[in-house]
N, C-alpha and C positions, 0 to 999 in steps of 0.2 A: 530420151535419159534411160537407159536398164537400174532399175536401183540394182545399188550395192545386196546384199544378202550376209549375212552374216553370219556367225558360229553360234550355230544358240546352243547345242547337245546340253543337258544336264550334265555336272559332272562329281560325285563324292568322292571320297580318298580314305576315307576307316573301312581299311578292311576286313574289320570287327564288326560294322554297321553290319554291311556288304554280305558278312555271313552269314548271320542272326537274319538274314531277310532269306536268304535261300532255304537259308536249316526249316525254314515255317511252310515250306514246301514239300508234299510228298510227289514230287516230279523232280523232285534239287535235292530230297537230301541225301538218300545213298548214293551220291554220289560226290559230298565235302568228307575229305580224311575232317576224323579230328582237330578239331582247333579252338584253343582258349588265349585269355589272356595273362600275360606271363605276372606269376608270383613264383614265392615256393614254394608252396603251397604245388601248385599246379605243374612249377616243373617236375615234383618229385610224380606225382603221380600219370604222370607225360614217359615220364622218363620207366618208370612201373610196367608201360603198359603195350612198351614201345623197340625198339633198338637202334633209331635215327629219330630223333627231335630236328626239328629246324627254327630257328627264334629269328622270327621276320621286323621290323619296325613297319607300327600298325598304316600308316599312310606312307612309308615308300613305294619305289617306282623304280624299275630298270634292272632290278635285281638288285642293287647297293643297300653293303652293310646283313648279307642274307647269313646268316649265321649258322652251319650244321655242324649238332649234335652227336656224337656217338660213343653207344655204351660199349667197355673195352673192361673185359677183367682186372684190369688193374685202377678202373675207375670211369672216366669218360675223357674223349676227345672233343675237341673244340675245334673248325676248320671254321676262317674267314677267306673269303677265296683260296689261297693254296697255302696259307698259313696256319702251321695247325698246332694247335695247344694242350695238354695234356692237367687232366686236374686228379686228383686220388678219392676226390671228395666230393658231395650232392652240397654242399656249402663252401665250401673251395669255389666250383663252375655256377654257384647260382651266387658267390658276390661277384663272381668277374663281370656274369649279361646283369646285374644290379649296377654298376657303372655305366654301359648303356641304355639302357630304362628310366635310370633318371631324367637323362637330354631329351629323348623322346618316348616313348612308349611301343611296348613291342607284342607281340603275340609268341605260342606257342605251332608248331602244327608239325600234326604226325605225315613220317616222314613217308614219302611214298618212292620206291627203286625205278629209277624211271625205265621204261623199256633203251634196248641200245641202236642205236640203225650204223652198221658196219662198224660199231664196235665204239660208238661215242650214243653218250648219251643222248635226248632226245624229248623235250617237251612240244605242244602243240598249240593254235593261236588258232580263235577260231572267233572269227569276224563276221558281227549281227550289225546289221543295219533294218534299218525300218522305210521303209518305201513312202512315198508322196499319200502313199491311203492311208497310213500308218499300223500296217502291219508289218511284220520281225518278219529277218526274212539274211538268214547261213548267206553271207555275200562269197565265202574265201577260208579258206584252212588254209593257214602254212605251217610247216611245221619249225621250232626252233634249235637245232643238232650243237652241242657244247662239246668245247673242253677240254679232254678227259684232264679228270687234276683238280673244277675249275665248282666252286656253288652252283653257280647259277649261267645258264645256259644263257640268256640272253646276246643277243647281238652286242649291245652296248661292254661285257662285258670277252668278250673277243668269240659270241658264239657265232654260223655262217644260217642262213636262212635254204633252206627245203621246198618241195613245194609236196602234199603229204604221197601220193600216193606212191613213190620211186623211194619216199623213208620209209613206208610200212614194208614195201617188199625187199627192199632192202635191212629190217627189221626181221624178216624170217614169217610174215607172214603172206600169207596166200593169195589170188586176186580178191575171192570170194569173201575171205572175212575182211581182206581190206575196204573192200564197198560196203561191207556192215559197218565196221568204222567209222568210212566215214558218213552213212549214213543216220548212225548214231549221232555224233556229232553235229550233224549241222538240226538233229529234234530237239537235242538239247540244245541248244543257241536258242533255239524259237523259247519254249520253255523259260527260259533264263528271262530272256529279253520279256516274256509275259508278269515275273514276277519281279522286278523290278517296277515297272509298269504299276505295279497295281502297288509299289509302297511312295512312288514322288512319276513323276510331270516332266515332262519335258527330255524324255531321253529320244535321241536319235541312232546312237550307234554304242556298240557293248565288241571289246576284246574277252573273250573266258578266255585262259590260260589252262590248257588240259594233261596230264600226265597221263598216261600210259604202262601198267606198272607192269611187273614179269610175266605175267599172264594174261597181259589184257583189258586187263582193270581200266576204267575209265574214270579221272578222277580230276573234277576241278580245283586248282590248285590255288585262283582267286580271280577277279573279273576287275577289270578294268578301261572307265568310262571315257577316260580319251586315251584307245590304245593307239597304237603308232602302226603304222605296216610301210613307213619310210624306206626300209629297208628293202624289201621288194624290189623300187623298181634299181634295185644295180640285179635286180639275177636277168639271164640273159633272152630271157621270155617275158618281158614285161603286163604279158595281157593282165593277169591276175591281181596288177599292181594298178592299171586303169580301168579298168573295172569297177574296181576298191572304190575305187576315186570320182569314178565318174554317176558315183550313185552318195558318194562324199557332197561331191556337189548343191548337191539336192539342200543340204541343210547348212552351208556358208563356207565347208572345210579345203584348205585347199588341197592338205597335203597328207 
């Protein structure tokens, strides 16, 4: 009787721990937006440097409870999902954010203005999986296309899934530039895998959430250690889903 294989890949929840790991790597650190733990002084510092800052739960998943803060002439705008609030002073904004931070820890992250495809903001998931020989391979890249007016692009937040090449072409990139971006993303995925291996054993899969800014610059928004790829199952062409799932079954993952 064939022995049943259990899912065994190591998971790390803390976004701050993962950010610190990546920030120590010369190969990866230039892809990181500025990220800091939430505090009054860090909020002031970030908003003095960047026109948009994201306030993210350190252990959150699925794009829930992410708040976008924008500097305005008359103060600050705070947006959660589609709901917006205005604050005239930094102290008022800080006091509002502190209520959430008292329940769970939050991070502040430099806002990246996402490139748009067919008028909709998108970011990219790079699925990285370890082969049975122990080497990392970027096994699939797909895009999460957001709903205009929402803060997060996640599928759970009403976004849709796309294939990387048509998304990039519809964003105005040439075929050659799209190829170069894909190649850089695949290389970056493998580099991140090696960084994670250098800090802890037992990783078999990672999911990089990557933003392209309006100039085509690549930014790692976060790295998921239990990445979801099931939305690919709803695509008409299921070949990418099947490819990732075939690799995942080797380390006991079912979906």
